[in-house]
C-alpha positions in Angstrom: 237.5 189.3 167.2 236.3 191.4 170.0 237.0 189.5 173.3 236.2 190.7 176.8 237.1 189.4 180.2 234.6 189.4 183.0 236.6 188.6 186.2 235.1 187.7 189.6 235.3 185.5 192.6 231.9 184.0 191.8 231.7 182.5 195.3 229.0 181.6 194.3 227.8 182.8 190.9 224.6 184.7 191.2 221.9 185.7 188.8 223.4 189.2 189.0 226.6 187.8 187.6 224.7 186.1 184.8 222.9 189.3 183.9 226.3 191.0 183.3 227.7 187.9 181.4 224.6 187.7 179.1 224.7 191.4 178.3 228.4 191.3 177.7 227.9 188.3 175.4 225.5 190.3 173.2 228.2 193.0 172.8 231.3 191.0 172.3 232.2 188.0 170.1 233.5 186.2 173.1 233.3 186.7 176.9 235.9 185.0 179.1 234.2 184.6 182.5 237.3 184.3 184.7 237.2 183.0 188.2 239.8 184.9 190.2 242.1 183.3 192.8 242.4 186.1 195.3 244.9 185.3 198.1 243.3 188.0 200.3 239.9 186.2 200.4 238.9 183.0 202.1 236.4 181.6 199.6 233.7 179.1 200.5 234.2 177.1 197.3 237.4 176.0 195.7 238.4 177.7 192.4 237.5 174.5 190.6 234.0 174.3 192.2 233.4 178.0 191.4 234.4 177.4 187.7 232.2 174.3 187.5 229.2 176.2 188.9 229.8 179.1 186.5 230.2 176.7 183.5 226.9 175.1 184.3 225.2 178.5 184.7 226.6 179.7 181.3 226.1 176.4 179.4 223.4 178.0 177.2 225.5 181.0 176.2 227.6 179.8 173.2 230.1 182.7 173.1 231.1 182.5 176.8 234.2 180.5 177.9 235.0 179.8 181.6 238.5 179.9 183.0 240.4 180.7 186.1 243.5 182.7 186.9 245.6 184.3 189.6 247.9 187.3 189.3 247.4 190.7 187.7 244.1 191.1 185.8 245.7 193.1 183.0 248.4 190.5 182.5 245.7 187.8 182.2 243.8 190.0 179.8 246.9 190.4 177.7 247.6 186.6 177.7 244.0 185.9 176.7 244.1 188.7 174.0 241.1 190.4 175.6 240.8 194.1 174.7 238.1 194.9 177.4 237.5 194.1 181.0 233.8 194.1 182.0 232.9 195.2 185.4 229.3 195.1 186.8 228.1 197.9 189.0 225.2 197.4 191.5 225.3 200.8 193.2 227.2 204.0 193.4 229.2 202.5 196.2 230.7 199.9 193.8 231.8 202.7 191.4 234.5 204.2 193.5 236.5 201.0 194.0 235.9 199.8 190.4 236.9 203.3 189.0 240.2 203.2 190.9 240.9 199.7 189.7 240.1 200.7 186.1 242.6 203.6 186.4 245.3 201.3 187.9 244.7 198.7 185.1 244.9 201.4 182.5 248.2 202.6 184.0 249.6 199.1 183.9 248.4 198.5 180.3 246.7 201.3 178.4 245.7 198.8 175.7 243.0 197.2 177.8 239.8 199.2 178.4 237.3 198.8 181.2 233.6 198.8 180.4 231.1 199.3 183.3 227.7 197.7 183.0 225.1 198.6 185.5 223.3 195.5 186.8 219.6 195.1 186.2 217.7 196.8 188.9 216.3 193.4 190.0 219.8 192.4 191.1 221.1 195.7 192.5 221.0 194.4 196.1 222.5 191.0 195.3 226.0 189.9 196.2 227.7 186.5 196.8 228.3 187.3 200.4 224.6 188.2 201.0 223.6 184.9 199.3 226.0 182.9 201.5 224.6 184.7 204.6 221.0 184.0 203.7 221.7 180.3 203.2 223.8 180.1 206.4 220.8 181.5 208.3 218.4 179.1 206.8 216.8 181.3 204.2 216.0 180.5 200.5 217.9 182.1 197.7 215.8 180.6 195.0 215.6 183.1 192.1 218.9 184.7 193.1 221.3 182.0 192.0 221.3 179.6 189.1 219.6 176.2 189.5 221.8 173.8 191.6 223.8 176.5 193.3 221.4 176.8 196.3 221.8 173.1 197.0 225.5 173.2 196.7 225.6 176.2 199.1 223.4 174.4 201.6 225.6 171.3 201.5 228.8 173.2 201.8 227.6 175.5 204.6 226.2 172.5 206.6 229.6 171.0 206.5 231.2 174.0 208.2 
């Protein structure tokens, strides 16, 4: 079984993330969409909330499983028996950082490959931080995030 891991903070999940997940799900038998706990970031949503929103957004994709983890990505891939790490690329600026991470991961475990998938051009500008900022400033992100996420964002940001 070909299993791939798609890691991300998903704070919140966007339609750009879903684009990469759906395309990965067409390539691999199973995609593990993995919500990362990154101690260097201060997320808006808890890891449980992010996993819940991601699960709702992926409910119609039968070969996608949602989980969360902390620690080294390659160790998590090894634990989950994933042979590939999927990384989405929006622009050339994403490539440098992801390229270096891929080489670091390959150094740590040369049995895990990284597959770069360029996002659909419709989402090339889209990031979770941009979505949070638009909502915080009173704008609409309808069409940029899955149904229900915009309302959760508004409720969370009004409480801050």
